[in-house]
N, C-alpha and C positions, 0 to 999 in steps of 0.2 A: 505493499498499499504506501509505505513511502516511497518508493522508487516511483510509482506511478504519479504519485502529485511531484515530485521533485523533476518527473519529465514534463510533465504539464504544464510547471513552473519558467523551467528551462525553454522549452518550446516558444510559450508566449512570448519570453524576453529575448531570446536569439533570433526567432522571425518575425517580430514585430518592425514596423517602419513608422513607428510611433518615437520621434525624440526625445518626449516627456519620461518616456521610459527608463527606469535607471539603467545606465552602462554599467556591463560585467569590468571588472579591471581584469589586464591582462594576465598577471599575475595570479590572481583568483580562475582564471579559465585555464591556465594550465593546471591547476589543482585538480580542476574538475575532468579534465583530459587523463589524467593519471588517475582518478580514481575511477573512468570509465575503463581503463587500460587493466586494474586491477581487478574489476570485478565482471571483467567479461560483457560491457553494457554497450551492445552495439550504436545504440540510437546517443550515446553521451558523444562519442567521437563521431558521428555524422554532426549533431547538432555545433559542438568546438569548430570542426574545419569551416560551416558554411558561417557562424558567426565573426569569426577571422576574415574570410573571405569577402564577406560584406564589407566589413572595418579593416580594411588591407590599410588605407591609408592612415588611420589611427593607430592601426596597431604597429606600423613600423615606426614614428615617431614615439612610443614608448619606450621606458627605461629598462621592460624587461624584453623586448623583443628579442633581445640574443639568447635569450633564455627556452624560447620555445623549442618544443622536441622535433627533429628531422622529421618524423612520421607527419608530425601535426600539419608543420610547413609543408610538406610537400601534397599532402590529401588537401591542405589548404589552396594551394597555386594550381589545382588541376582541378578546383571546383568550379565548375560553371559559373557562379555567382561572384567571383574574385572582381573584385571593383578597384581599380586604380586612375589614377588622374591619366597615366601614360607610360608607356612599355619602360620608362626611364627609370620612375619610380619604383618600378617591382625590380628593373634590375638591380638599382642601386641595393635596395634593402638587402636582396641575395647576397651580392656583394660584400655586405658587413656582416652578413650573417654569416656568412662561410669563413671570414677572415675572422672572427670573434669564435669561432668554434672547431677551426684548423685541428687543433691539437686532440679535442675531443673526439674527433672524426677518426684521426687517424690509429687513437686506441680502442675503437669499437669493431665490432663485428662486420660493421658493413665492409662492400668492397668498394671499391673506387668508383666503380661504374652504375651502382647507387647512387652513391653522392651523386653525382654529374648529370643525374636524371632531374636535380633542382636545375641545372643551368640548361638544361633542356628545352624547359617549359619557356624561357626567355623566347621571343619572336624576335628574332636579332636584325629580320629586315626593317621594324619600325620603331629603331632607337634612332635620337636624334645624332644626327651627324657627328658632332663635336664631342658627344659624351662616349661612341663608339672610339673615335679618333684618341680620345684621352687613355684610354683604356689599352690602348696597343703595350701602352710600356710598361701594365701591368704583370707581372713574370705570371700569376695563377690564372689570368684571364685574357693574355695576350691572343693565346687561339681564337679563343670565341669571338673578341674584339675585333681583328682582321676578317673574320668569317663575315660578321656585321658589316664593315666598312664596303667589302667585295660586294657584297647583297645591292646595298644602298646604292652603289655608281653602278648596278647593273639595272636596277629600276629606274635609275637617270636616263639609262642609255636608249632604253626602247618609248617609242611614241605612246602617247596616251590609248587609244585605242588597240596599238600592236601590245601593248602589256598583257592581256590577258590571253592570246595566242603565245605569247615567249614563255611561260609557266608550262606550254604543252597541259598532260592530264595529272599533273600532280595536284596535290591536296593544297587549298588556297586555303585552308586554316591561320596560315602563319604569317597571314596577309589580314588578316581582319581585327582591328581596331577592337580594343576589350572594351565594349561597353556592355551594361546589365540595368536593370530595372532600378538598381537603385544607385547609377553614375550621375554625379553632378555637374562632374567638369570634364572637359574632353583638352588635355593639351598636346596638341601636333607641333610645338614651336621646336624650330630646328631641323626640321626633316622634311628636305628637297624633294625627297625620293616619294613622297605623299602622291598619289596620281589621282582623278577621280573616279578611277576601276577602284581603287582602295576602298576609298569612302564610302562608293556605293556597296562596294561586296560586305561591308561593316554595318550596314543598316539594314541587310537583307537577312531572312530567317539561316540560321547556323544549323542546317539537317544535310546530310549525304545527300539522299533523294534528291534533294531539290538543287543541291551546289552544280551536277551537271548542266542541267537544264537553265541554269542563271548565265552560261558562259556568254551565250548567243544574243541573250536580252541585256545584258550589262556592254556586251561589243555596239550593240544599235542604240540603248540607250546615250552613249558617252559621244557616239558620234553626231546623233540628234543634237546633244548639247553643244556642240562644239564646230556648227556650221559656220564657213568663213564669212557670211554675212551675216551672221548673228541671228537669224530671223526664228532660229529655235531655241527657247532655254525653256521646256517643258519636261517635267518626270512624267510618264504615265505612268499613273496607278494603277491602271491593268498589267502592262508590260512589268514591271518592277515593285510588288508589294512592299514597300520600305514598312521597318517597326518605326514604332513610336516611343520615344526614351522621355516621358514627362517631367523625369527628375532634373536631366542636364539642364544648367542655368548658365555655364561657362564654357567658352571655347576659344584657345588660342591657336590659331594656323601662322602666327609669325614664321616667315622666312619659310613657308612652302611656298616655294617656288613653281612646282609642276602642279600644283592645284587650281585647276580651272575657277576663279573666284565666281563667274557664273554658277557651273555646277553646285560649288560647296553652299551658296546659299539658298540654290533650289532644294537640296538635301536638310539644308538647316532647318526651314521652313514647313519641309515633310516630317522631319522625324523628333524636332525639336520645339514643340509646340510650347514652350515654358524659358527658352531662350532669353538672358537678360544680358550677359557681357558678349562681346565680341571683341577679340584682339586681333589684328592683321598687322602685324608690324614690318617694316623692311621689304614691302610687297610695292614696288614702283608702278606694277601695273592696277593698283587699289587706286580709283579714280572718284572723281566725286558721282559721277552715275552708279558708281558701285555703289559709296554709302547710299544712295537714293533706293536702289535696289533692295538694298537690305534692310531699312527700315519700312521697304513698304511691304516686304516677302516677311520678315520678323518684326513684327508692331510692337512685340513687348520688350524689344531690345532698349536698355535705358543705359547701356555703356558701351564707347566705340573708340576702340585704341587703333589712329591707323599711322604711328610714328614711322618716320625715316629718319638716316644722317641728316643732320643738319647742314646746310648748304657752307662750306669752306668761305665764300666768299661774302665776309659781313661788311659792307657797305662803308661804316663806319671806322675801320680799320685796314683798310687795303685803299691801293692807288692805281685805279683801271686804268691801264693802257690801251686796250680795244677788246672790244666782245662784239661778240655775233650769236643769233639763235637760228637753230635751224628750222627746217619746217617740220610739223608736229610728226615724232616717230608714228606714233599709230592712228590710221585712218578709218574715221568713224563710220558704221555703218549706215549704209544709206536710210533704214529706217528708223535709226534714231539719231535727228538730227541736232546740231546745235543751231540757234537762231538768235543771233545778236543783234538787237536795234542801235540807234544813236543814242538814248538812255543806256547803254550797256546794262538791257535786262537781258534774262536769257530762260528759254522755252525749252523745258529739260523734257525726255521722254518719260519719266515716272513723276505721274501726278501724286504727290505725296499727301496734301491734305493734313489732317488731323494727326495722322499715324507715325508724324515724327515728333509728335507731344510728349512722347516716353522718353526721349531722350535727355539724361540728365547730367552725364559727363562724356565729353568730345575731347577728345586729343589727336589732333592735329599736327604733332610737332615735326618740323624739317619741311614740310611741306608747301615748299616753295612754288609749285604751278597751283595753289590755291590763289583763284583772285577775287575781286570784288563781287562780282556777277555771281561767282557760287555760293559766297556767304550773304549775299543780297537774299538769294533764294529760299536758303534752307531756314534762315534767321526768324522768315516769316511764321514760322512752324514751330520753332525751337524754344516755346514760351515757359518749358518746365528747365531748362537749360543750368544747372545748377554751377557747374564744373568745365571752365574750357581751356585748353592747352594751343595757344598759336605760336607757340614759340620757333622761330626760325622761319615763319610762314611772312617773308621779305614781300611778295607780291600785294598784302594786302594796304591798301591806304589808312590813316588816319580817320579820315571821314567813314570809312565801311566799317572800320571797328567800331568806332562809334557810335553807329548807328544798330550796330549787333548789340552793344552795352544795354542801349535805351529798351531792344524790345523783349531783352533777355532779365527780367526782373528778379528773377530769384537768384542771380548768380552770387555765389558766395567765395569761390577761387578763379580766378585769372594771371594767366601766365603769357605774358606778351615779350618776352625778351627776345631782342635783335629782330623788333619789328618796328612800324612807323608809330606806333603809340605815341600818343601826343597832346597837344591841348585839346583838340577837340574831344579826344577821350578822358581825358580827365575831366572835362566840364560835363560829359555824361555821367562820369560817373559821381560826381559831387552834385548833380542839381536832381531835386527829387522830384519835380514835375515830369510828366512824359512831354508835354510842349516843351522842348528844350531847343534855345538859340543857338546857331550856327558862327553867332559872331565872337569872333577872337576878342575881342575887348568887352565882352561880359565879365562883369564884375563879381568878384568872389567878397567874403565878408562875414556870409549869415549861414552859422550852421545848421544842417539841413541833417534833422535826426532821425528822416525817412528817408534817406538819399542811400543810393547803392554803395559807398564807399563808406557807409555806418554799418554795414552788414557784411562786409568783406572779412573772411577770415584769412585769405592765400593770396597774396599781390607780388607777382614776379614781373617786374620790369626791367633786368638788367640788360645792360647793352641802348638803351632807347635815349638815343642824345638828344630827347627834346628839350632841356634845359639848357638856356646859356644866361649872357651876360643882362638880359633883357627884363625888367621888374614883373613883364608880363608872365614869364613863361617860371619866374622863381615864387612868384604869387601863386601858379597854379599847384605847382608840387607842394607847397607850403599849406594850401587849403585843402588839397587828398591828403597829407597825413594828418592834418589836424580832423579828419573824421572818418580816420580807419582807426578806431579803439577797439573792434572787434577782432583784429587781425593777429593771429598765430604765426604767421610765416611772412618773412618781408624780405624782396630782393632787390637792392638799388645797386648793384655794381656795374661799375664802368659807366655810370650817370656823371653828370655836372652837379652832383649833390653837395648842399651848403648847410653849414650849420644850424642857420637858420630855419630851414625846412626841417630837419632832424631833430631840431628841440621841439617845433610843434606838435611831435606824434603825440596822440594823447593817447596811445594804448598802453595794456599793462598786461595781456595776455599772452604775449609774445613766446615763440619756441624755437623759432629759427630767423636769425638775422644778418644779411650778408651785405656789406657795405663795403666790399672789396673796391681796390682801385679807382676812391674817390678822395675829395680832400678835406672829409672831414676832423675833425679833431677829439684829442681824447675826451676832451670834457664834455661836447656835445654828446659822446657816444656814452658817457657814463650818465648821464640824464635818463636816457633810454634803459640803461642796465638796470638803475634804481627802482624803476617803475614797471621793470618784467624779472621779477623776481624767479619764471618758471622758462627761464631764457638757456635751451640745451644747445644749440649750433649757433658758432658766432663766426662769423669771415671777415675779418679787416686786414686782409694781408693788403699789401700796396698803398695804403694809406699814411703818405710821409709825414701828416701833419699830426699824426694820432698821437705822440710824445711830445708834441710842441710845449714848452712850458708857458708860454707866451700868446694868447690868443685876440687875435686883431679883427674878428667877422664884429661889423657892425650891427648892433641891435641884438646881441646874442645875449642868453639867459645865465651867461655864468661870470664867474668872477676871474680877471687876467691873473688871479694868484694862484692858478688850478697848480697842481703838481701831475706829474705823469704816473705816480704810482697811486694815485686813487680810483684810476679805474681799475687798475688789476686788485686792489685793495677790495674794493667793493664787490667784485664780480666774487671774488674768494669771499666773501662774505654774504652773497644776496643767490649766488647760483649754483646749479650743479651740473655742470657741463658734459655733451657726451662728443662733440667734436666743436674745435677748435682752430683758427687758421690766422696767425699772425706774422708780422714783418716788422717795419721799423721801429725801433726802439725796445724791440723785445729782448730779454737779457734774463741771467742767474737772476737778480734781485725779482725780475718778473714773475718768474717758475715759482720759486717763493710765496711770492702774494696769492699766488693763484690755486696754491696746494689745495687747498679746502674745496674749492672747484672742481677739480680735475680728478679728483679720486677714482672715480667711473669713468672718465674718459674713454673713447674709443678710437677716436681721429685725429690726430695731431700735424698741422703743418706749420714748418717756420721758413718762411720767405723771405726775400733780400730784406737787408737792414736788420734782421734778427740775430742774436749773438748768441750761441749757447756756449761754454766753454767744455771743457770736457767733463768737470766736475759734475753740472749739469746734466750732459748725457747720461752720465753714471747713475745719477740721482732718477733719473725719468723713471728706467722700469719701476722702481719700489712709489714713486708717487704715483704713476699711473699703471697698475697691475692689468689692466684689461684693453690696452692700448692692441687693437687690432689694424691701424693703419698709419704709418711714421714715413713724412716728407721732410726731405731737410734740403734746403739750396743755402749753399753757401756758406757752411758752416765748419768749421775744423773739427774733423775726427782720425779717429785710430783704430788700431786692431783693438785696443784695450775696452773701448766705447762699443764697439759693434758686436765684439764678442758677448759682453756683458749684455746689450740689447737682444740679442739673438736667442741664449741660454735663459733670458729672463721672461721674455714676452713671448711664450709657447702659441698664444692665441694671434701673432702675428702672420694679416694674409695679405697686406701693402707696403713693401720698403722701397723707398726712392731718395735716393744719395747724387745730388744734381751739383755740377759745380763744386765739389767740396774741397777744402784742401785738408793737407796732413799726410801721414805717412800708414798704410793700411797695404797688407799684402793679402795673398789666397786663405792666408791662415783665419783670415775674418770670416771665411763662408766655407770653413771645413768642419761646420757645423751642422745638423741635421735640423732644416725648418722643415716639420709636416703640413704644417696648415700654409704655408707662402704660397699666394698666386698669383699675384701680380711683383715683377721685380724690374727696377729701372737703375742704371748705371749711367749715368752721362758727366764722362771727364773724372772718374773716381778710379778706374781701374786702368790705367794706359797699360800695363804689365800685365795683362790678361792674355795667356796663352791657349791654345788647345787645351792643353792638358790640364788647365786651370778649371776651362771651360766644359769638361769631362766633369770634374770633381763637383762645379756645380748642379751638373742635370744629374748627379748622385744625392745629395741633399735637397735640390729643393723638386722635388718629383711631381708635385701638383701644380705647377706653374701654368697658366694659362695664357698670360700677357709678358712678353719681354720687351726692352727696350736696352741696347748698348752703344756707347756714344763716345768713340776716342781710344776702343781697343785696339790699337795699329798693330797688334804684333798677331792677329787672326788670319788664317789661310780659307782658301779653300773649302779644306777638309772640316773647318768649322761649320758649315752648312750639314753634313750628314751627323754632327755630333749632337746638333741642335733641333733636326727631325728626328733623330732615335731617341734623345732623352726627352725632348718634350713633346711625341707628335700631336698633343689636343690642342697647341697653341692656338690661341685666335686670336694674337696681335702679336705682330714682330715689326721692331722700330730697330734697325742696325744703321748707323752713319759714323762714316770714319773708322771703318773697322779694317786696315789693313788691307789685304787683299783676298778678302773673303767673295766675291765674286769676279775675281781676275778670270776666272775659267769659266765662267757662266754661272746659271743659274738650274740646278736640277733637283740635288738633295731637298731644298724648301718646299717641292710640290706633294714631299711627305706628308707634311702639313695641312691634310688635307681640309681641315674645317676653317682654316685661317677667313679673319673679316677684315683686316686692317694689315697691313704693306707696307711698310717705308724702308728702302734701300737707297742711300746715299755714299759717295764717294768712299767705296767699299772697291774697287777695281774695276776697269774699263773692260768687263767682259760682258753683260747683261747682254742678250739676245736681240735683235730690234725684231722678233714677234713675240718678244716675252711678255706683254701684257693681254696678249689674244690666249697664250698660252695657259695665262694665271687664270684669266676669265673662265677658259674652259674644265680646266683641271681642277682648279676652286672654287666650288658652286656657291660657296657663300661669301665670296671675297666682296666686301663694297667698297672699299677706299684703296687707291695704289697712287703710293707718294715714290718718283725715281729722280735723277738727275742725268743729264745729258753727256755729263762727265764720265759715267757709267757705261754710255751704250758703246758696243763692240764696233756697230756702223756709223755714229754719229748721230742715229736719231732713232725713233720707234714707232711701229705700225700702231693705227688706233682704233679702235673698233667701230664697224661702219655705224653711220647715223641711224639709218631704219632698222636695223636687225637686231632683234633682241635676242637672238639665239646665241650669237658669239659673244652676249656679257653677260647672262645670268643676271647675278644681285646686284652687277658694280653699280655704284652711285657716284662716284666721282674719281677723278686721274688727274694728279698734279705733278708737272714735270717741271723741276726747276733750269734754271740754266745761270751759271755763274758767272763772273766777272772775268774769272782766269781763262786764259787762251786756250786753255788744255778740252773746253767744252765747244762744240760745233756748234753754229748758228742754227740747223735745224729746218725742214720745210717749215714749220709750224709757226714758226718765228720769224720767215722772211718779209711779212706785210712790216714790220715793227723795230726793223734791222738798223733804220737809220735816226732813231730816237735812242736819243743819250742816256740811257737805262741801263745804273750799275750793277742791279741783278732784275730776271724776271721770272716769271712761272707761268705756265701754260695750263689753266686747271678747265676742266671740263665737267661738267656736273650735267647728268640726265634726270629729267624729272618722268613724269605720266604722259607728258606730251610731246616735249622736244631735247634737244640738246643742245645746251649752252657752252659754248667758248670762248674762255676770259684769259687776257694775257695782265697780268699786273708787277708792279713792280719790286712787291715783298716776296721772302721767301717762305713760301708756307709749303 
């Protein structure tokens, strides 16, 4: 009777979808499993495996996950209800479990083949490319990782409709994305191999008798979905009876290069009726029309993220010599016209109506192709918009941004860094009435408690040079800051911010403040610090006036007798910081004053003008034991300080030593750094040899980003050392590194998941067709930076303007030409040869519409 009652209770708890029911803790579940084994109760084992399978995402994050018995884990991952966000999550969990149980497995009676059953459950063709590439250097899992990478590239080589035939009569279950009735999230990010066929297959019933009949149907459906004229975009319910997964609320298809977006949206609309969040970052072919299609087909979607890389050409930071734009890369379908009249209004193919009203969070970061007419159209329906990220949308005008702000009265978060955000937009934020005057002579002075600015929680406008010396500009910023009393995050970096404006900031809830590269003083900043005890992140790097003891600002609200120590003393007394970046005036005494505030610090940057002596650097791990990121510019370092930091800061994930002085050797890095993910060494290791680099690969096994500058003793063999030691690198910056590219570039192609590649002044052996080869062999590559000095034939071939197939993810290419005579002119610079520029960089930037070629003076 007791067992029957137990079975009834356990069945109710383990099979229920009610989140209100008490969750069984993992350690208790393990005890229940062991009880079932001891008393030969089969129902206990089945219910334990089922519960674990449905809650696997929760299970893998538990401290007791490594204690899960082998038989329970195997039964769990074979269970049809196994629910994971992605194949990567399952693989990561299994790798961790195997690592922790290696000794136990070796001492048990299980054979090696039996334990390999766990790894056989991984669908290696569905792993993210970066994840599979990184595991190739792992001794235990390298063979599996190599199989995964090879499988991914095989899938990428076949055409979308041909992929079903390429598999022959083999079982297709290894290509099915794991979706169950309990799935809440589908994460395909970083999987360039995902095709419409794979997505469709995963949304169909999984039965053997059904599988063979599906092959022809899938091929016909995908073919219909990808008609060249764009005339067919419907999935026939009769042809393909797709399943419905009502629990799925979030989808991430970032970097899914081969996934036809029209197909994906059609599938989402049929199979994910409750979809709320869509992330499709780093997809240049995701256009504004695609956004309209998404919200029309999936009306419940409230959050959309279509981020791409920022345009490297920020108008306020470069001097343009010449610029040309190609014709649109993508011809528009005849039945999907753009009609633009003289008033710049646009008629779109999708009539949205109220369907856009559900969008509350929209991220369009880096979308330089988004223009005023796009925003004007959908702003009419985005009345529920609360969060808006237009960072880097350089084609939008100030008037357009202002109109959008006026329409979206519920906005509480605005990110407009490096845009034309200016006077009109500020007036829109500060004005309570919807009937707003466009006149730039509008007078401020009256506080509007019901203005949009008064409700803002996040405002980032870094790089917006709208402020000048005119009284009108200064008054507008002053009024804006005086009304933003609810702000929690404020970014004003690289603006013409002055003390008067900052002193008028009325908020007391700030958690993040970025005033880097401005002319504000320490006294003005101190007023803000005192009023905001909840401040967690402060960036004041590059502020040359920060520690001046004399104030010369007219009308300032503080005494000229201000001491530079007051700011840091008040920070130490008032705040508990997690991130800090300082430069000018920062010293050993500053560190002591800050000590109470930085005990929980996780990220520190000391920039130009800051001076931390050896004593301070040795104390740093003691004062900030939780540091995960440390960036030092122009500091005096030694082997002693570096070794002390590496041995003490075991959670360190980012280490950057840039232009630092002192005598350090390879002994500084002859220690294991198991957590380090990003390493940047600029002009600090000129002695580094190939053997030193080998040692570095052995001690920093988990690197994903590497930057070396000035390692002049490296040669071409260093390429092989890097690619073998860190095959999962996503970013490589190598400059002035001896003869690393003198014999050409080959081994670096083995870093198959590269996204960002910079190679400059490493030897004149880079092949003419290198950019084309890199774009094809490295499908995730988005940014390439080269120098004509390294071109073996004096120039580089560039991707075709209108052919997407030869550049995959490529977003920008930068080719620099230095003043040195060893740089040839190159055909791409022919038209500007007569201009007396001491430095030139050719910058090519692709977006969803065209290619923009620009030559600038600066070295980018």
